[in-house]
C-alpha positions in Angstrom: -38.0 -76.7 -59.3 -35.1 -79.1 -60.2 -33.2 -80.5 -57.6 -30.1 -78.8 -58.6 -31.4 -74.8 -58.8 -33.0 -75.3 -55.6 -29.3 -76.2 -54.0 -28.0 -73.0 -56.1 -30.8 -71.1 -54.7 -29.9 -72.4 -51.4 -26.0 -72.0 -51.7 -26.8 -68.4 -53.4 -29.0 -67.6 -50.2 -26.4 -69.0 -47.6 -23.7 -66.6 -49.2 -25.9 -63.5 -49.3 -26.6 -64.3 -45.4 -23.2 -64.5 -44.7 -22.5 -61.2 -46.5 -25.1 -59.6 -45.1 -23.9 -60.5 -41.0 -20.5 -59.6 -42.1 -21.6 -56.0 -43.5 -24.1 -55.5 -39.9 -21.3 -56.7 -37.9 -18.6 -53.8 -39.7 -21.9 -51.3 -39.2 -21.8 -52.4 -35.6 -17.8 -52.0 -35.5 -18.3 -48.9 -36.8 -21.2 -47.3 -34.6 -19.2 -48.4 -31.7 -16.0 -46.8 -33.0 -17.9 -43.4 -33.6 -19.5 -43.8 -30.3 -16.2 -44.0 -28.6 -14.6 -41.3 -31.2 -17.5 -38.9 -29.5 -16.7 -39.9 -26.0 -13.2 -39.2 -26.0 -13.7 -36.0 -28.1 -16.3 -35.0 -25.3 -13.2 -36.1 -22.2 -10.6 -33.9 -24.2 -12.8 -30.6 -24.9 -14.1 -31.1 -21.0 -10.2 -31.2 -20.1 -9.3 -28.3 -22.6 -12.3 -26.5 -20.8 -10.5 -27.4 -17.3 -7.4 -26.2 -18.5 -8.0 -23.2 -20.4 -10.4 -21.9 -17.4 -6.7 -22.0 -15.2 -4.9 -20.0 -17.9 -7.7 -17.2 -17.9 -7.1 -16.9 -14.1 -3.0 -16.9 -14.5 -3.4 -14.3 -17.2 -5.5 -12.0 -15.1 -3.2 -12.6 -11.9 -0.1 -11.5 -14.6 -2.0 -8.7 -15.7 -2.3 -7.3 -12.5 0.7 -8.2 -11.7 2.5 -6.2 -14.3 -0.1 -3.4 -14.0 1.1 -2.8 -10.7 5.0 -3.1 -11.5 3.9 -0.7 -14.6 2.7 2.0 -11.8 5.7 1.2 -9.4 8.0 1.8 -12.4 6.0 4.5 -12.9 6.5 6.0 -9.4 10.3 5.0 -9.5 10.7 7.5 -12.6 9.3 10.0 -10.9 11.1 10.2 -8.2 14.5 10.5 -10.4 12.9 13.0 -12.1 12.4 15.6 -9.2 15.6 14.4 -7.4 13.6 13.7 -4.5 14.6 10.4 -3.3 11.7 8.1 -1.1 12.2 6.9 2.5 14.4 3.7 2.4 11.0 1.6 2.8 9.2 3.6 0.1 12.3 2.3 -2.0 12.8 -1.4 -1.0 9.7 -1.8 -2.2 9.9 0.0 -5.7 13.3 -2.0 -6.0 11.5 -5.2 -5.4 8.7 -4.3 -8.0 11.8 -3.4 -10.8 13.8 -6.4 -10.2 10.7 -9.0 -10.1 12.0 -11.8 -13.2 8.7 -14.1 -13.2 7.4 -15.2 -16.5 4.4 -16.8 -17.5 4.8 -20.4 -17.8 1.1 -22.1 -19.5 0.6 -25.4 -18.2 -1.4 -27.1 -20.9 -0.6 -31.0 -20.2 -4.3 -31.7 -21.7 -3.6 -29.8 -25.0 -0.1 -30.9 -25.5 -1.1 -34.6 -24.8 -3.7 -34.0 -27.4 -1.0 -32.9 -30.0 1.4 -36.0 -29.4 -1.5 -38.5 -29.6 -3.3 -36.9 -32.5 -6.3 -36.6 -30.5 -7.1 -33.0 -31.5 -8.5 -34.9 -34.6 -11.3 -35.7 -32.9 -12.4 -32.4 -32.4 -15.2 -31.2 -35.2 -14.8 -27.9 -35.4 -11.8 -26.5 -37.7 -12.1 -23.2 -36.3 -11.7 -24.6 -32.8 -8.6 -26.7 -33.6 -6.8 -23.9 -35.6 -7.4 -21.6 -32.2 -5.7 -24.3 -30.3 -3.0 -24.7 -32.7 -2.8 -21.1 -32.2 -2.0 -20.6 -28.7 1.5 -21.3 -28.6 2.1 -18.2 -30.5 0.1 -16.3 -28.0 2.4 -17.7 -25.2 5.4 -16.8 -27.2 4.7 -13.4 -28.0 3.8 -12.8 -24.4 6.9 -14.2 -23.2 9.1 -12.3 -25.5 9.3 -9.4 -23.5 9.7 -11.6 -20.4 12.4 -13.3 -21.1 14.0 -10.2 -22.3 13.5 -8.3 -19.3 14.5 -11.3 -17.1 17.8 -11.0 -18.9 18.2 -7.3 -18.4 17.0 -7.9 -14.4 19.4 -10.6 -13.9 22.2 -9.3 -15.7 22.6 -5.8 -16.3 20.1 -4.5 -13.7 20.9 -6.6 -10.5 24.8 -6.2 -11.0 24.8 -2.3 -11.5 23.0 -1.9 -8.3 25.4 -4.4 -6.5 28.6 -2.7 -7.6 27.1 0.5 -5.9 26.1 -0.7 -2.9 22.6 -1.0 -2.8 21.0 -2.9 0.1 19.2 -5.3 -2.5 18.7 -7.5 0.6 16.3 -5.2 2.2 14.0 -5.0 -0.6 14.7 -9.4 -0.8 13.1 -9.1 2.8 9.9 -8.4 1.7 9.3 -11.1 -0.4 6.5 -12.9 1.1 6.7 -16.8 2.1 5.2 -19.5 -0.8 3.1 -21.8 1.3 2.6 -25.7 -0.4 -0.1 -24.6 -2.5 1.9 -21.4 -4.0 -0.4 -19.2 -1.4 1.4 -16.1 -0.3 2.0 -15.3 3.1 3.6 -13.0 5.1 7.3 -11.4 4.4 9.9 -14.0 5.2 12.3 -13.5 8.3 15.2 -12.6 6.6 18.4 -14.5 8.2 21.3 -11.9 7.6 21.5 -8.4 8.9 20.4 -5.9 6.9 21.2 -2.5 6.3 20.2 0.8 8.3 18.0 3.1 6.9 20.3 6.0 7.5 22.7 4.1 5.5 20.1 2.6 2.6 18.7 6.6 2.6 22.3 7.6 1.2 23.2 4.5 -1.0 19.4 5.6 -2.7 20.5 9.2 -2.5 23.3 8.4 -5.0 21.0 6.1 -6.8 18.3 8.4 -7.6 20.8 10.8 -9.0 22.9 8.6 -11.5 21.7 8.9 -15.3 22.5 5.2 -15.8 20.2 3.9 -13.5 17.5 6.0 -14.9 18.1 4.5 -18.1 18.2 0.8 -16.6 14.5 2.0 -15.3 13.4 3.7 -18.4 14.4 0.3 -20.4 12.4 -1.7 -17.6 9.1 0.4 -18.5 8.9 0.8 -21.9 9.2 -3.4 -22.4 6.0 -3.3 -19.3 2.9 -4.6 -22.0 0.3 -4.9 -19.9 -1.9 -4.6 -23.1 -0.7 -7.8 -24.5 -2.3 -9.8 -21.3 -5.6 -8.0 -22.5 -5.2 -9.4 -25.8 -4.7 -13.0 -24.7 -7.5 -13.0 -22.3 -9.5 -12.3 -25.3 -8.0 -15.1 -27.0 -8.8 -17.5 -24.4 -12.3 -16.2 -24.1 -13.2 -17.0 -27.5 -11.3 -20.3 -26.8 -13.8 -21.2 -23.9 -17.1 -20.0 -26.0 -16.0 -22.2 -28.7 -15.3 -24.8 -26.7 -18.5 -24.5 -24.9 -20.4 -24.9 -28.4 -18.8 -28.1 -29.2 -19.5 -29.4 -25.6 -23.5 -28.7 -26.5 -25.4 -31.8 -26.8 
């Protein structure tokens, strides 16, 4: 073989070797990147599972709370309808439930961070991504009634009761102390003097006979939609099932 042909062949082989090494490097980089993405996806899914397990616990807690409030409000409406005024201590507890302005506030730091960083794209399941995107709508549906009722309580019911001399501090004195970890303790020691039972009985008797009070209580009652929490819990259960599927090796 002529010398110039051997030289050309050597150069071609050299070029091919360089190209092959570059392609191999790209393949290795792509493989490492894929492994990194898979690892990040697994970490994200693990974080989301923990987060939504907490959400489910909170949803059950709120569902039980609102079921109790609904039952208590039914007792109050029954008392109004019968014109039989419950004992002052009972009325205190009934009013405390009526004036509960709580709203469900989800803690979804992992989900929000994933949205902001674009990490949701690492999740392979389109169905799971769609369900995660729908979570805000589920929360909004839950909070609609709660926010409306908080405005009714703070803007209408409490001013109405205060104008009529209803002993609200007696009800509020039943509120439990909340510890650093959110645990409820015994009822707090009220710093001021509370209305006596005899004076409270007269105030409550006048309250029970007022048609305006019945309308306010009835309005509060019809906006208590405990079933929405059942739907939200079912949604989270399905979401957790999809996460578990994606976490399977």
